[in-house]
TIDRENMAR-899999 format. One line per 10 residues: number of its first residue (from 1); their letters; for each residue x, y, z of N, C-alpha, C. Coordinates in steps of 0.05 Angstrom, whole numbers. Each point is the difference from the previous one (the first is absolute). Layout:
% residues N
NUM = a = X Y Z X Y Z X Y Z ~ ...
This chain:
% residues 253
1 = mtrdellrlv = -221 -145 553 10 -13 24 10 22 16 ~ -7 -3 28 13 19 16 27 -2 14 ~ 13 19 10 25 -4 13 -5 -22 25 ~ -21 0 12 -5 -19 21 -1 -32 -13 ~ -10 -1 -23 -3 -21 -12 23 -12 -16 ~ 15 18 -6 35 -3 -8 12 -14 26 ~ 0 15 18 14 -10 26 -4 -31 8 ~ -31 -5 -1 -10 -25 11 13 -21 -20 ~ -3 11 -24 12 -24 -23 25 -4 3 ~ 18 21 8 27 -3 -1 8 -23 31
11 = ttnldvrdda = -7 15 15 8 -17 26 -11 -28 -1 ~ -28 -2 -12 -10 -29 2 19 -13 -16 ~ 18 7 -25 14 -18 -12 29 1 4 ~ 6 21 14 28 -3 11 6 -9 24 ~ -17 -2 17 5 -3 28 -8 -32 6 ~ 17 -16 6 -8 -26 7 5 -6 26 ~ -20 -12 12 2 -5 31 22 -10 12 ~ 13 -27 -21 20 -14 14 28 24 -3 ~ 1 20 -14 27 15 -2 3 19 25 ~ 26 -1 4 7 13 28 -7 33 -4
21 = eawsqrpgav = -1 7 -24 2 27 -5 -21 6 -19 ~ -23 20 -1 -14 5 -21 10 14 -21 ~ -2 -15 -29 14 17 -25 -9 24 -5 ~ -27 3 6 -4 32 -6 11 18 16 ~ 16 -10 22 14 22 17 29 5 -12 ~ 10 -13 -18 26 3 -15 2 25 -16 ~ 24 13 -9 0 16 -10 -13 -7 -32 ~ -15 22 -14 -9 -4 -26 -24 20 -12 ~ -12 -5 -18 -24 15 -11 -16 -14 -14 ~ -29 5 0 -16 -17 -16 -2 15 -29
31 = lysnmstirp = -15 25 -2 0 11 -22 19 25 -4 ~ 9 7 -26 16 20 -3 -21 21 -9 ~ -20 -4 -7 -22 19 -9 -21 4 21 ~ -18 17 0 -25 4 20 -21 -20 -2 ~ -15 4 19 -23 -18 4 -20 1 -30 ~ -8 22 -8 -19 3 -19 14 -10 -30 ~ 26 -13 -1 4 -15 -20 -9 -28 -2 ~ -14 -8 26 -12 -26 -6 -29 1 -9 ~ 1 3 -27 -21 0 -15 3 -4 -29 ~ -19 -6 -16 5 -12 -27 18 19 -11
41 = grfyllginp = 21 -14 -17 17 17 -15 16 -18 -18 ~ 16 14 -18 12 -15 -20 26 -18 8 ~ 10 11 18 29 -9 7 2 -4 30 ~ 16 -26 7 11 -4 27 24 -6 2 ~ 14 26 10 29 1 0 15 -18 26 ~ 19 -17 -7 7 -18 18 27 -5 2 ~ 15 10 28 25 -6 -2 8 -24 14 ~ 25 -4 12 6 -22 13 0 2 30 ~ 11 18 14 -5 9 23 10 25 9 ~ -4 11 19 11 29 11 27 -2 6
51 = ggvggssire = 18 18 -10 29 2 5 5 15 23 ~ 27 -7 10 8 18 20 4 -17 24 ~ 1 13 22 2 -16 30 -11 16 21 ~ -18 -16 18 -13 17 23 -27 12 -9 ~ -2 21 11 -26 14 -1 -24 -12 14 ~ -21 18 -11 -28 -8 18 -8 -32 -13 ~ -19 -8 18 -8 -30 -7 -20 -4 -23 ~ -6 -17 -11 -11 -4 -20 -36 10 8 ~ -6 -10 21 -28 6 9 -3 31 6 ~ 21 16 10 -1 28 -3 5 15 -24
61 = tlcaeegtnh = 6 -18 -21 9 16 -28 -18 -15 -22 ~ -24 4 7 -25 -16 -18 3 16 -33 ~ 1 24 2 -5 14 -23 14 25 -5 ~ 2 19 -22 14 27 -2 -25 15 8 ~ 6 24 6 -20 24 5 -17 1 -26 ~ -27 11 5 -20 1 -21 14 19 -20 ~ -4 -10 -28 13 20 -19 23 -4 -8 ~ 19 -21 17 27 6 -4 4 -36 -12 ~ 33 -2 -7 9 -30 -6 26 2 14 ~ 15 -22 17 22 9 6 25 -2 -20
71 = fadqcwqpsc = -6 -11 -25 19 -1 -21 1 27 -10 ~ -21 21 0 2 28 -5 8 18 21 ~ -13 -5 19 -2 20 22 12 -3 24 ~ 15 -21 5 10 -6 27 35 5 -9 ~ 12 11 24 28 7 -5 13 -26 7 ~ 19 -13 -18 15 -24 10 29 9 -3 ~ 10 30 9 21 9 -4 13 -12 32 ~ 26 -11 2 9 -9 26 -3 20 22 ~ 2 23 -6 3 23 25 -30 10 2 ~ -22 -16 -10 -30 13 0 -7 1 35
81 = sttcehldpi = -18 21 6 -8 0 23 -22 15 1 ~ -15 0 22 -28 17 -1 6 29 -11 ~ 25 10 4 1 32 -8 17 -8 -28 ~ -1 -16 -17 16 -8 -21 -2 27 -19 ~ 21 4 -5 2 21 -26 -11 -4 -23 ~ -3 -25 -9 -14 -12 -23 -25 -2 -1 ~ -16 7 21 -26 6 -9 -11 27 3 ~ -20 2 -14 -17 20 -7 -15 16 27 ~ 13 22 6 -11 8 31 -32 1 1 ~ -6 6 -23 -32 1 -3 -12 -22 -7
91 = tgrlrpearv = 2 -19 -14 -17 -25 -8 14 -26 20 ~ 27 7 13 8 -21 14 9 -23 -20 ~ 0 3 -30 9 -22 -13 29 5 -18 ~ 8 -20 -4 31 -4 -12 0 23 -27 ~ 19 15 3 5 13 -23 9 -21 -23 ~ -6 3 -24 3 -19 -26 33 -4 1 ~ 10 29 3 32 -7 -10 16 -15 24 ~ -17 -3 29 18 -14 18 -5 -36 1 ~ -16 -6 -24 -10 -28 1 31 -17 -5 ~ 0 -26 9 27 -14 -3 -4 -11 -27
101 = pmqervcdli = 18 -15 -12 -3 -11 -27 -22 -18 -3 ~ -2 -17 25 -20 -22 -4 -28 14 -2 ~ -3 17 16 -29 17 0 -4 14 -28 ~ 23 13 -14 -2 10 -27 -7 -26 -19 ~ 14 -23 3 -8 -17 -18 -31 -12 -1 ~ -9 0 28 -28 -10 -1 -20 22 -8 ~ 8 28 6 -23 17 -8 3 4 -25 ~ 23 -7 -17 3 2 -30 -22 -26 -13 ~ 3 -20 19 -15 -22 -14 -30 1 2 ~ -10 16 27 -30 5 3 -5 22 -19
111 = ealgaapadi = 15 13 -6 -8 26 -22 -5 -12 -24 ~ 22 -23 -10 -7 -15 -26 -25 -14 1 ~ -7 -7 21 -30 -13 1 -20 13 0 ~ 2 31 -1 -21 18 -1 -8 5 26 ~ 6 -10 23 -10 7 23 10 18 15 ~ -8 11 24 11 17 17 9 -14 28 ~ 24 1 14 7 -18 23 -22 -2 15 ~ -17 21 6 -11 4 23 -31 -15 -7 ~ -3 -13 -19 -23 -15 -16 2 -29 -1 ~ 20 -5 -1 12 -29 -5 5 -15 28
121 = lstnltfars = -13 -25 3 9 -16 24 22 -10 -2 ~ 20 5 19 27 -4 1 11 -19 24 ~ 10 -23 -2 5 -14 29 25 -17 -11 ~ 8 -26 18 20 -13 -1 -11 -27 4 ~ 13 -17 -7 -14 -31 -1 6 -13 33 ~ 19 12 10 7 -7 32 1 31 8 ~ -17 3 23 0 29 14 24 2 19 ~ 20 -17 4 20 -1 20 29 17 -11 ~ 5 18 14 27 12 -12 20 -8 8 ~ 19 0 -26 26 -14 7 15 14 -23
131 = skldklsnpr = 35 4 3 12 11 -26 0 -16 -21 ~ -3 -26 0 1 -20 -17 -17 -21 2 ~ -13 -10 -19 -22 -21 5 10 -27 14 ~ 27 -6 -8 19 -21 16 2 5 26 ~ -1 25 10 7 3 29 -28 0 16 ~ -16 -7 -12 -25 -4 13 -5 -31 7 ~ -1 0 25 -7 -34 8 -22 -11 -10 ~ -1 -23 -13 -23 -17 -15 -16 20 -18 ~ 8 10 -21 -12 20 -20 -24 -14 -4 ~ 0 -28 -10 -24 -16 -13 -24 0 24
141 = ewfrrcwpvh = 7 -1 23 -23 3 25 -10 26 -6 ~ 17 15 2 -13 32 -2 -15 1 -21 ~ 6 -9 -25 -15 1 -27 -31 -18 8 ~ 3 -24 8 -23 -15 11 -22 17 16 ~ 14 10 18 -22 16 16 -8 22 -10 ~ 14 19 -16 -8 24 -7 -22 -2 -25 ~ 4 -27 -10 -17 -2 -27 -25 -3 2 ~ -16 -8 24 -30 10 -3 -5 29 7 ~ 15 15 12 -5 26 -7 2 14 -25 ~ 19 -11 -16 0 6 -24 -26 -5 -13
151 = qallrgvrpa = -6 -21 5 -28 -17 -16 -25 17 11 ~ -1 13 20 -24 21 7 6 24 -14 ~ 28 11 0 0 27 -20 -6 -5 -30 ~ 9 -20 -8 -3 -5 -27 -32 -2 -4 ~ -12 -11 18 -27 -2 -7 -16 25 3 ~ 14 23 12 -12 26 2 9 15 -29 ~ 20 -8 -7 20 15 -28 -14 -12 -23 ~ 2 -30 -4 -6 -12 -24 13 13 -22 ~ 33 -5 0 11 20 -20 1 -14 -24 ~ 4 13 -27 4 -14 -23 25 -9 -3
161 = wivmlgygea = 24 13 17 32 -9 5 9 5 25 ~ 11 -21 8 25 -4 18 21 10 -3 ~ 12 23 13 24 9 -12 18 -3 18 ~ 17 -25 0 25 -7 19 23 16 -7 ~ 12 12 26 26 7 3 21 -20 3 ~ 11 -12 -20 19 -23 1 -16 -24 -11 ~ 17 -18 -12 -11 -26 -7 19 -24 7 ~ 2 -1 28 14 -22 11 -16 -15 17 ~ 9 -7 27 -23 -19 16 -20 13 5 ~ -5 20 5 -30 17 4 -15 -6 -27
171 = yyfvtergta = 11 5 -24 -14 -10 -22 -14 -25 -3 ~ 20 -18 2 -9 -29 -3 -19 -12 23 ~ 1 15 28 -19 -4 18 -29 6 -9 ~ -2 25 -7 -28 9 -11 -5 -18 -25 ~ 14 -3 -20 -10 -14 -26 -7 -24 11 ~ 15 -16 18 -6 -29 11 -28 -2 10 ~ -15 21 11 -22 0 13 -25 1 -18 ~ 8 3 -29 -22 0 -20 3 -20 -23 ~ -14 4 -16 -1 -20 -28 13 21 -20 ~ 23 -2 -13 7 12 -22 -12 -8 -26
181 = kgdqqpigsg = -4 22 -14 -13 -1 -27 16 9 -22 ~ 16 -23 -7 26 6 -25 23 4 14 ~ 18 2 -15 29 0 13 8 32 6 ~ 18 4 15 9 28 9 14 12 -25 ~ -1 24 -3 14 14 -21 19 15 3 ~ 23 3 -7 20 21 8 -6 29 -11 ~ 10 21 7 1 25 -9 26 10 -2 ~ 11 9 -18 31 14 -3 14 -21 -20 ~ 16 13 -16 22 -11 -15 24 -10 21 ~ 12 -21 -4 22 -7 14 -12 -10 26
191 = savawhrrls = 10 9 23 -14 -6 24 -23 12 4 ~ -18 -15 11 -25 7 -2 -2 23 26 ~ -15 22 -1 -5 15 24 -26 -4 10 ~ -16 -16 -9 -26 0 12 -8 -32 -17 ~ -27 -11 14 -13 -23 -9 -33 5 0 ~ -10 -15 -12 -27 2 2 -18 -31 -4 ~ -22 -2 9 -14 -21 -1 -30 5 7 ~ -14 -17 -9 -32 -3 7 -4 -20 23 ~ -15 6 26 -2 -14 18 -28 3 10 ~ -10 -29 11 -21 -3 12 5 -5 30
201 = lplgegpale = -14 19 14 10 0 27 -22 -1 19 ~ 1 -23 12 -26 -4 29 8 23 18 ~ -17 5 15 -3 29 16 -14 -11 28 ~ -2 -32 2 -10 -4 27 -30 1 -1 ~ -8 24 -8 -38 -3 -1 0 11 -31 ~ -26 -8 -8 -9 13 -26 11 -12 -22 ~ -2 12 -25 11 -6 -26 34 4 0 ~ 6 -17 -9 34 5 -5 5 23 -17 ~ 26 15 3 1 22 -14 18 -6 -20 ~ -14 8 -29 16 -4 -22 18 21 -10
211 = trvlavahpg = 22 3 3 18 19 -4 24 -6 -11 ~ 20 24 -1 20 -5 -14 26 7 22 ~ 20 -7 0 22 4 16 23 16 -19 ~ 9 21 9 23 14 -7 23 2 14 ~ 20 -20 -2 23 8 23 22 9 -12 ~ 8 23 8 22 18 -10 20 -3 17 ~ 28 10 -16 23 -2 18 -1 14 27 ~ 10 -11 26 -9 14 24 14 27 -3 ~ -14 25 12 12 23 -1 19 11 19 ~ 14 -19 16 19 3 16 26 1 -17
221 = trgfaraglg = 25 5 16 25 -6 -12 7 -23 -13 ~ -3 -18 13 9 -29 -6 -15 -7 -26 ~ -29 2 4 -16 -6 -24 3 17 -25 ~ 10 21 2 -1 13 -26 28 -12 -11 ~ 19 1 17 29 -13 -9 -5 -22 -12 ~ -13 -20 11 -3 -32 -11 -15 4 -27 ~ -19 19 -3 -12 0 -24 16 19 -24 ~ 23 6 8 15 12 -19 -6 30 -2 ~ -18 12 19 -1 28 -6 16 18 13 ~ 22 -7 17 13 17 15 -7 17 21
231 = aarrypdelk = 8 22 -2 -11 21 20 -21 20 -9 ~ -15 -14 -24 -23 15 -12 -20 9 21 ~ -18 25 0 -14 13 21 -25 -14 -15 ~ -5 -6 -23 -30 -7 -15 3 -23 -16 ~ -22 -10 1 -1 -28 -17 2 5 -27 ~ 15 -20 -14 2 8 -31 -27 2 -19 ~ 5 10 -20 -24 7 -15 -8 -25 -10 ~ 15 -20 -6 -18 -25 -10 -19 -9 16 ~ 5 2 29 -18 -11 19 -28 26 -7 ~ 8 21 6 -22 18 -9 -18 -5 -27
241 = dfiaasvrte = 17 -6 -18 -14 -3 -23 -24 -25 1 ~ 10 -22 16 -14 -18 -2 -24 5 21 ~ 7 13 20 -26 11 20 -18 15 -22 ~ 12 20 -15 -20 18 -18 -16 -16 -18 ~ 9 -20 -12 -11 -16 -22 -18 -20 11 ~ 6 -9 28 -12 -28 4 -16 4 28 ~ 7 15 16 -5 -5 30 -21 26 4 ~ 8 22 -13 -20 27 6 -20 -4 -22 ~ 1 -11 -25 -22 -6 -20 -20 -22 15 ~ 12 -21 5 -12 -22 13 -20 10 23
251 = cav = 6 16 22 -12 10 21 -21 23 -13 ~ 2 10 -23 -17 18 1 -22 -6 -19 ~ -1 -30 -14 -20 -14 -10 -28 -4 20
């Protein structure tokens, strides 16, 4: 898929003629990874929606720069600017020690998957930016309009695992799009830190995607607190043990 093809896909599905404003002009982002990640791969990393307020429009922020991923390389510090001291002056990428806690947690998860941030397709179920999902007007309609874009991206990747950051409303929207193969299973003693299940997911064209969904505690401050993980900067060992024993092993077969 080219950048122009992605732009057409986004505007076709987000912009409805009867709306007073084109939704693709609202603040947000499509991919947190670069365009080269739209290729066959083991994982599809799916968050809920871009956080924060304001910024560039969705249609202007289609992807990260080649060889980068926003979770690893983009400065999310409140004081960031084009001359940000947290960026390496040679590469222009974020210094690892300057990552905020959410970035550290996601990078920790990607490392546990055995992938590099620049090589894993990373996106959000809805492309619109807001500080919280409930601050977004009509989130279910955003899910519905963005979903055909995800179907096209999933056709390009055909992942063995869809790794979801959070297991609330966005998780249920995705799993309702397909046919579950067996019950969802918790990971973690006491309060679960993740869930997994098999899913047959129609992609609009061609054969359905036979995949598995791994939905982990959201890496944001509230998500980690709800999962009983406090202010930890990394995911717990029990999740990583499951990934090592089941996710990485299955993908290697």
